[in-house]
N, CA, C and O atoms as a GROMACS GRO file, in nm:
protein
  296
    1MET      N    1  -0.783  -5.208  -4.117
    1MET     CA    2  -0.814  -5.069  -4.101
    1MET      C    3  -0.946  -5.050  -4.027
    1MET      O    4  -0.957  -4.958  -3.945
    2ASN      N    5  -1.043  -5.132  -4.053
    2ASN     CA    6  -1.170  -5.123  -3.983
    2ASN      C    7  -1.152  -5.145  -3.833
    2ASN      O    8  -1.214  -5.075  -3.753
    3ARG      N    9  -1.069  -5.239  -3.796
    3ARG     CA   10  -1.044  -5.266  -3.654
    3ARG      C   11  -0.981  -5.144  -3.586
    3ARG      O   12  -1.014  -5.112  -3.473
    4THR      N   13  -0.891  -5.078  -3.655
    4THR     CA   14  -0.826  -4.959  -3.601
    4THR      C   15  -0.928  -4.848  -3.578
    4THR      O   16  -0.925  -4.782  -3.474
    5VAL      N   17  -1.016  -4.828  -3.672
    5VAL     CA   18  -1.119  -4.724  -3.659
    5VAL      C   19  -1.214  -4.760  -3.544
    5VAL      O   20  -1.250  -4.673  -3.465
    6ILE      N   21  -1.253  -4.885  -3.536
    6ILE     CA   22  -1.344  -4.929  -3.430
    6ILE      C   23  -1.277  -4.913  -3.293
    6ILE      O   24  -1.339  -4.863  -3.199
    7ARG      N   25  -1.153  -4.956  -3.281
    7ARG     CA   26  -1.081  -4.943  -3.154
    7ARG      C   27  -1.062  -4.796  -3.116
    7ARG      O   28  -1.080  -4.759  -3.000
    8SER      N   29  -1.027  -4.714  -3.212
    8SER     CA   30  -1.008  -4.571  -3.186
    8SER      C   31  -1.139  -4.507  -3.141
    8SER      O   32  -1.142  -4.426  -3.048
    9THR      N   33  -1.248  -4.544  -3.209
    9THR     CA   34  -1.378  -4.490  -3.174
    9THR      C   35  -1.419  -4.536  -3.034
    9THR      O   36  -1.470  -4.458  -2.954
   10ALA      N   37  -1.397  -4.663  -3.005
   10ALA     CA   38  -1.431  -4.716  -2.873
   10ALA      C   39  -1.348  -4.648  -2.765
   10ALA      O   40  -1.402  -4.616  -2.658
   11LEU      N   41  -1.221  -4.627  -2.789
   11LEU     CA   42  -1.135  -4.560  -2.693
   11LEU      C   43  -1.179  -4.416  -2.672
   11LEU      O   44  -1.183  -4.367  -2.559
   12LEU      N   45  -1.210  -4.348  -2.780
   12LEU     CA   46  -1.257  -4.211  -2.770
   12LEU      C   47  -1.388  -4.203  -2.692
   12LEU      O   48  -1.404  -4.116  -2.605
   13MET      N   49  -1.480  -4.292  -2.721
   13MET     CA   50  -1.610  -4.291  -2.651
   13MET      C   51  -1.592  -4.321  -2.503
   13MET      O   52  -1.654  -4.256  -2.419
   14SER      N   53  -1.508  -4.417  -2.469
   14SER     CA   54  -1.488  -4.450  -2.327
   14SER      C   55  -1.419  -4.336  -2.253
   14SER      O   56  -1.448  -4.310  -2.136
   15THR      N   57  -1.326  -4.268  -2.322
   15THR     CA   58  -1.258  -4.153  -2.262
   15THR      C   59  -1.356  -4.040  -2.236
   15THR      O   60  -1.356  -3.979  -2.129
   16LEU      N   61  -1.441  -4.011  -2.335
   16LEU     CA   62  -1.540  -3.906  -2.319
   16LEU      C   63  -1.641  -3.939  -2.210
   16LEU      O   64  -1.679  -3.853  -2.131
   17LEU      N   65  -1.684  -4.064  -2.206
   17LEU     CA   66  -1.780  -4.106  -2.105
   17LEU      C   67  -1.718  -4.097  -1.966
   17LEU      O   68  -1.782  -4.047  -1.873
   18SER      N   69  -1.596  -4.144  -1.951
   18SER     CA   70  -1.528  -4.136  -1.821
   18SER      C   71  -1.508  -3.991  -1.778
   18SER      O   72  -1.531  -3.956  -1.663
   19GLY      N   73  -1.465  -3.909  -1.871
   19GLY     CA   74  -1.445  -3.768  -1.840
   19GLY      C   75  -1.574  -3.700  -1.801
   19GLY      O   76  -1.576  -3.618  -1.709
   20GLY      N   77  -1.682  -3.733  -1.869
   20GLY     CA   78  -1.812  -3.676  -1.837
   20GLY      C   79  -1.860  -3.717  -1.699
   20GLY      O   80  -1.916  -3.636  -1.625
   21LEU      N   81  -1.839  -3.843  -1.666
   21LEU     CA   82  -1.881  -3.891  -1.534
   21LEU      C   83  -1.799  -3.824  -1.423
   21LEU      O   84  -1.854  -3.785  -1.320
   22LEU      N   85  -1.670  -3.812  -1.446
   22LEU     CA   86  -1.586  -3.748  -1.346
   22LEU      C   87  -1.618  -3.600  -1.332
   22LEU      O   88  -1.617  -3.547  -1.221
   23ALA      N   89  -1.647  -3.535  -1.442
   23ALA     CA   90  -1.682  -3.393  -1.437
   23ALA      C   91  -1.812  -3.374  -1.359
   23ALA      O   92  -1.824  -3.280  -1.281
   24GLY      N   93  -1.908  -3.463  -1.380
   24GLY     CA   94  -2.033  -3.455  -1.306
   24GLY      C   95  -2.013  -3.478  -1.159
   24GLY      O   96  -2.076  -3.413  -1.075
   25CYS      N   97  -1.926  -3.570  -1.126
   25CYS     CA   98  -1.896  -3.598  -0.986
   25CYS      C   99  -1.829  -3.478  -0.921
   25CYS      O  100  -1.864  -3.439  -0.809
   26ALA      N  101  -1.734  -3.420  -0.990
   26ALA     CA  102  -1.666  -3.302  -0.936
   26ALA      C  103  -1.763  -3.187  -0.922
   26ALA      O  104  -1.753  -3.109  -0.827
   27TRP      N  105  -1.856  -3.173  -1.014
   27TRP     CA  106  -1.954  -3.066  -1.007
   27TRP      C  107  -2.041  -3.083  -0.883
   27TRP      O  108  -2.068  -2.986  -0.812
   28SER      N  109  -2.085  -3.206  -0.858
   28SER     CA  110  -2.174  -3.225  -0.743
   28SER      C  111  -2.099  -3.208  -0.611
   28SER      O  112  -2.157  -3.162  -0.513
   29ILE      N  113  -1.973  -3.244  -0.608
   29ILE     CA  114  -1.894  -3.224  -0.486
   29ILE      C  115  -1.868  -3.076  -0.464
   29ILE      O  116  -1.872  -3.028  -0.351
   30GLY      N  117  -1.840  -3.005  -0.571
   30GLY     CA  118  -1.806  -2.864  -0.559
   30GLY      C  119  -1.925  -2.771  -0.570
   30GLY      O  120  -1.908  -2.650  -0.574
   31SER      N  121  -2.045  -2.826  -0.575
   31SER     CA  122  -2.161  -2.739  -0.591
   31SER      C  123  -2.188  -2.661  -0.464
   31SER      O  124  -2.133  -2.691  -0.358
   32ASP      N  125  -2.271  -2.562  -0.476
   32ASP     CA  126  -2.299  -2.476  -0.362
   32ASP      C  127  -2.408  -2.533  -0.273
   32ASP      O  128  -2.452  -2.465  -0.180
   33ARG      N  129  -2.453  -2.654  -0.298
   33ARG     CA  130  -2.554  -2.714  -0.210
   33ARG      C  131  -2.503  -2.724  -0.068
   33ARG      O  132  -2.576  -2.698   0.027
   34ALA      N  133  -2.378  -2.761  -0.054
   34ALA     CA  134  -2.320  -2.770   0.081
   34ALA      C  135  -2.304  -2.633   0.143
   34ALA      O  136  -2.313  -2.619   0.265
   35ALA      N  137  -2.281  -2.533   0.061
   35ALA     CA  138  -2.262  -2.398   0.112
   35ALA      C  139  -2.392  -2.339   0.168
   35ALA      O  140  -2.387  -2.244   0.245
   36LYS      N  141  -2.505  -2.395   0.131
   36LYS     CA  142  -2.633  -2.342   0.177
   36LYS      C  143  -2.665  -2.385   0.320
   36LYS      O  144  -2.758  -2.334   0.381
   37VAL      N  145  -2.589  -2.477   0.372
   37VAL     CA  146  -2.608  -2.519   0.510
   37VAL      C  147  -2.554  -2.408   0.600
   37VAL      O  148  -2.435  -2.379   0.600
   38VAL      N  149  -2.643  -2.349   0.674
   38VAL     CA  150  -2.605  -2.235   0.757
   38VAL      C  151  -2.624  -2.276   0.903
   38VAL      O  152  -2.733  -2.318   0.943
   39SER      N  153  -2.520  -2.264   0.979
   39SER     CA  154  -2.532  -2.296   1.120
   39SER      C  155  -2.573  -2.171   1.197
   39SER      O  156  -2.532  -2.060   1.164
   40GLN      N  157  -2.652  -2.192   1.297
   40GLN     CA  158  -2.696  -2.083   1.382
   40GLN      C  159  -2.583  -2.046   1.478
   40GLN      O  160  -2.516  -2.134   1.533
   41PRO      N  161  -2.562  -1.917   1.499
   41PRO     CA  162  -2.459  -1.879   1.596
   41PRO      C  163  -2.505  -1.916   1.738
   41PRO      O  164  -2.625  -1.919   1.766
   42THR      N  165  -2.411  -1.941   1.822
   42THR     CA  166  -2.445  -1.971   1.961
   42THR      C  167  -2.486  -1.843   2.031
   42THR      O  168  -2.462  -1.733   1.981
   43ARG      N  169  -2.548  -1.857   2.146
   43ARG     CA  170  -2.585  -1.739   2.224
   43ARG      C  171  -2.462  -1.657   2.259
   43ARG      O  172  -2.464  -1.534   2.254
   44GLY      N  173  -2.358  -1.727   2.295
   44GLY     CA  174  -2.234  -1.658   2.329
   44GLY      C  175  -2.182  -1.575   2.214
   44GLY      O  176  -2.138  -1.461   2.233
   45GLN      N  177  -2.186  -1.633   2.091
   45GLN     CA  178  -2.138  -1.559   1.974
   45GLN      C  179  -2.229  -1.441   1.946
   45GLN      O  180  -2.181  -1.334   1.909
   46GLU      N  181  -2.359  -1.458   1.962
   46GLU     CA  182  -2.452  -1.346   1.941
   46GLU      C  183  -2.423  -1.233   2.040
   46GLU      O  184  -2.426  -1.116   2.003
   47LEU      N  185  -2.395  -1.270   2.165
   47LEU     CA  186  -2.366  -1.168   2.266
   47LEU      C  187  -2.234  -1.095   2.235
   47LEU      O  188  -2.224  -0.974   2.252
   48ILE      N  189  -2.136  -1.170   2.189
   48ILE     CA  190  -2.008  -1.109   2.152
   48ILE      C  191  -2.027  -1.012   2.036
   48ILE      O  192  -1.976  -0.900   2.038
   49ASP      N  193  -2.103  -1.056   1.934
   49ASP     CA  194  -2.128  -0.969   1.819
   49ASP      C  195  -2.206  -0.846   1.860
   49ASP      O  196  -2.180  -0.736   1.812
   50LEU      N  197  -2.302  -0.864   1.950
   50LEU     CA  198  -2.382  -0.752   1.997
   50LEU      C  199  -2.295  -0.652   2.072
   50LEU      O  200  -2.308  -0.530   2.054
   51GLN      N  201  -2.208  -0.703   2.156
   51GLN     CA  202  -2.118  -0.615   2.232
   51GLN      C  203  -2.025  -0.539   2.138
   51GLN      O  204  -1.999  -0.420   2.159
   52LYS      N  205  -1.975  -0.606   2.035
   52LYS     CA  206  -1.889  -0.539   1.937
   52LYS      C  207  -1.965  -0.427   1.867
   52LYS      O  208  -1.911  -0.319   1.843
   53ALA      N  209  -2.091  -0.454   1.833
   53ALA     CA  210  -2.173  -0.351   1.767
   53ALA      C  211  -2.190  -0.230   1.858
   53ALA      O  212  -2.183  -0.116   1.812
   54ARG      N  213  -2.212  -0.255   1.985
   54ARG     CA  214  -2.225  -0.144   2.080
   54ARG      C  215  -2.093  -0.069   2.094
   54ARG      O  216  -2.091   0.054   2.091
   55ASP      N  217  -1.984  -0.143   2.110
   55ASP     CA  218  -1.853  -0.082   2.129
   55ASP      C  219  -1.810   0.001   2.008
   55ASP      O  220  -1.739   0.100   2.022
   56GLN      N  221  -1.854  -0.039   1.889
   56GLN     CA  222  -1.817   0.033   1.768
   56GLN      C  223  -1.916   0.144   1.735
   56GLN      O  224  -1.898   0.216   1.636
   57GLY      N  225  -2.019   0.159   1.816
   57GLY     CA  226  -2.114   0.267   1.796
   57GLY      C  227  -2.224   0.237   1.696
   57GLY      O  228  -2.298   0.327   1.656
   58ALA      N  229  -2.236   0.111   1.655
   58ALA     CA  230  -2.339   0.075   1.558
   58ALA      C  231  -2.478   0.076   1.623
   58ALA      O  232  -2.578   0.103   1.557
   59ILE      N  233  -2.483   0.047   1.754
   59ILE     CA  234  -2.608   0.054   1.829
   59ILE      C  235  -2.582   0.127   1.959
   59ILE      O  236  -2.468   0.132   2.008
   60ASN      N  237  -2.687   0.184   2.016
   60ASN     CA  238  -2.669   0.255   2.143
   60ASN      C  239  -2.695   0.160   2.260
   60ASN      O  240  -2.728   0.043   2.240
   61GLU      N  241  -2.679   0.208   2.381
   61GLU     CA  242  -2.691   0.126   2.502
   61GLU      C  243  -2.831   0.067   2.517
   61GLU      O  244  -2.846  -0.049   2.555
   62ASP      N  245  -2.934   0.147   2.486
   62ASP     CA  246  -3.070   0.095   2.498
   62ASP      C  247  -3.095  -0.021   2.401
   62ASP      O  248  -3.154  -0.123   2.437
   63GLU      N  249  -3.049  -0.003   2.277
   63GLU     CA  250  -3.063  -0.111   2.177
   63GLU      C  251  -2.985  -0.235   2.221
   63GLU      O  252  -3.032  -0.347   2.206
   64TYR      N  253  -2.867  -0.213   2.275
   64TYR     CA  254  -2.785  -0.323   2.325
   64TYR      C  255  -2.859  -0.401   2.432
   64TYR      O  256  -2.867  -0.524   2.426
   65GLN      N  257  -2.915  -0.331   2.530
   65GLN     CA  258  -2.984  -0.397   2.641
   65GLN      C  259  -3.108  -0.472   2.592
   65GLN      O  260  -3.137  -0.582   2.638
   66THR      N  261  -3.181  -0.412   2.498
   66THR     CA  262  -3.301  -0.477   2.444
   66THR      C  263  -3.264  -0.607   2.372
   66THR      O  264  -3.327  -0.710   2.393
   67GLN      N  265  -3.163  -0.600   2.286
   67GLN     CA  266  -3.122  -0.718   2.211
   67GLN      C  267  -3.058  -0.824   2.301
   67GLN      O  268  -3.076  -0.944   2.280
   68ARG      N  269  -2.985  -0.780   2.400
   68ARG     CA  270  -2.921  -0.871   2.496
   68ARG      C  271  -3.028  -0.950   2.570
   68ARG      O  272  -3.016  -1.071   2.589
   69LYS      N  273  -3.132  -0.881   2.612
   69LYS     CA  274  -3.243  -0.945   2.682
   69LYS      C  275  -3.311  -1.048   2.591
   69LYS      O  276  -3.342  -1.158   2.633
   70ARG      N  277  -3.332  -1.010   2.465
   70ARG     CA  278  -3.396  -1.101   2.368
   70ARG      C  279  -3.312  -1.228   2.349
   70ARG      O  280  -3.366  -1.338   2.346
   71ILE      N  281  -3.182  -1.211   2.336
   71ILE     CA  282  -3.092  -1.326   2.317
   71ILE      C  283  -3.096  -1.418   2.438
   71ILE      O  284  -3.105  -1.540   2.424
   72LEU      N  285  -3.091  -1.360   2.557
   72LEU     CA  286  -3.085  -1.440   2.679
   72LEU      C  287  -3.218  -1.510   2.709
   72LEU      O  288  -3.219  -1.613   2.776
   73GLU      N  289  -3.329  -1.456   2.660
   73GLU     CA  290  -3.459  -1.519   2.684
   73GLU      C  291  -3.484  -1.638   2.594
   73GLU      O  292  -3.566  -1.725   2.627
   74HIS      N  293  -3.417  -1.646   2.482
   74HIS     CA  294  -3.441  -1.758   2.389
   74HIS      C  295  -3.362  -1.877   2.422
   74HIS      O  296  -3.372  -1.978   2.353
   0.00000   0.00000   0.00000
């Protein structure tokens, strides 16, 4: 009976330890650390977005030209 209790306890402990390690691994893979990597838009994408803003009336022509010039100078 002692051997059965020892084996059961050992099996339970190894299962819990394995599960804990896997859960930690999954947490680190699925964490938002990777999501914090932000890529900068290209100049082309900035110009496209700027044009869309102008076309939709979010900015006027003067604002468009000012921002377009800023994008192209960088």
